[in-house]
Structure formats: structure tokens, C-alpha cells
C-alpha positions as CSV (number, residue, x, y, z in Angstrom):
1,M,62.2,-81.0,-72.8
2,F,59.8,-79.3,-75.2
3,G,60.2,-79.4,-79.0
4,P,58.7,-77.2,-81.6
5,K,55.5,-75.3,-80.8
6,V,52.2,-76.0,-82.5
7,K,49.6,-73.4,-83.4
8,L,46.0,-74.0,-82.7
9,E,42.9,-72.1,-83.5
10,K,41.7,-70.1,-80.5
11,A,38.3,-71.9,-80.3
12,L,40.0,-75.3,-80.3
13,Y,42.5,-74.2,-77.7
14,E,39.7,-73.0,-75.5
15,K,37.9,-76.4,-75.7
16,I,41.2,-78.2,-74.9
17,K,41.7,-75.8,-72.0
18,M,38.2,-76.5,-70.6
19,Y,38.5,-80.3,-71.1
20,S,42.0,-80.5,-69.6
21,H,40.8,-78.6,-66.5
22,I,37.8,-80.9,-66.1
23,A,39.9,-84.0,-66.5
24,G,42.4,-82.8,-63.8
25,Y,45.4,-82.2,-66.0
26,S,47.9,-79.6,-64.7
27,S,48.1,-77.9,-68.0
28,V,46.9,-77.8,-71.6
29,E,50.3,-79.1,-72.7
30,E,50.0,-82.1,-70.4
31,F,46.5,-82.9,-71.8
32,V,47.6,-82.5,-75.4
33,H,50.7,-84.6,-74.8
34,H,48.6,-87.4,-73.3
35,A,46.0,-87.3,-76.1
36,L,48.6,-87.4,-78.8
37,E,50.5,-90.3,-77.2
38,K,47.2,-92.2,-77.0
39,E,46.4,-91.6,-80.6
40,L,49.9,-92.5,-81.8
41,K,49.8,-95.9,-79.9
42,Q,47.4,-97.0,-82.6
43,F,50.2,-97.0,-85.1
44,E,52.8,-98.9,-83.0
45,G,53.7,-102.2,-84.5
46,A,53.0,-101.1,-88.1
47,E,55.8,-102.6,-90.2
48,S,55.5,-100.3,-93.3
49,E,54.4,-96.9,-94.4
50,E,51.6,-98.6,-96.3
51,E,50.3,-100.2,-93.2
52,I,50.3,-96.9,-91.4
53,R,48.4,-95.3,-94.4
54,Q,45.8,-98.1,-94.1
55,K,45.4,-97.5,-90.4
56,L,45.0,-93.7,-91.0
57,K,42.4,-94.4,-93.6
58,G,40.5,-96.8,-91.3
59,L,40.5,-94.1,-88.6
60,G,39.3,-91.5,-91.0
61,Y,42.4,-89.3,-91.0
62,I,43.0,-89.6,-94.7
63,S,40.8,-90.8,-97.6
């Protein structure tokens, strides 16, 4: 069910923990899973690596 673990800075983890609780998620993992799925949906339909790069640039992830 779960894949590799991801390390987060403690301050970021604490923010996520607080937000996930406020939003009613059952765990930090559930909140992070949902947030990542939502972000990744922006790249669905991209037909090439270059199209993905352009979308990443447009979202400010890369320059």
C-alpha cells in the first residue's frame, strides 16, 4: 500500500499536521496524498516531457 518514505523538515511537517487536522483528514499521510494527487492532476494530458516542463515553469516549480 505505501511506497518509499519521504523526509520533511520538522517545521513543514508540523504545519502539515496542523492543516490536516483542521481540514478533517484522518492523518498527515492522507492529507499529503490528497495534496499531491491534486497537484499532479495539472500534468495529466501532457503529451511530452517538454509540455510537462512548460507546465512546471508556468507554475513556478522550475525556471
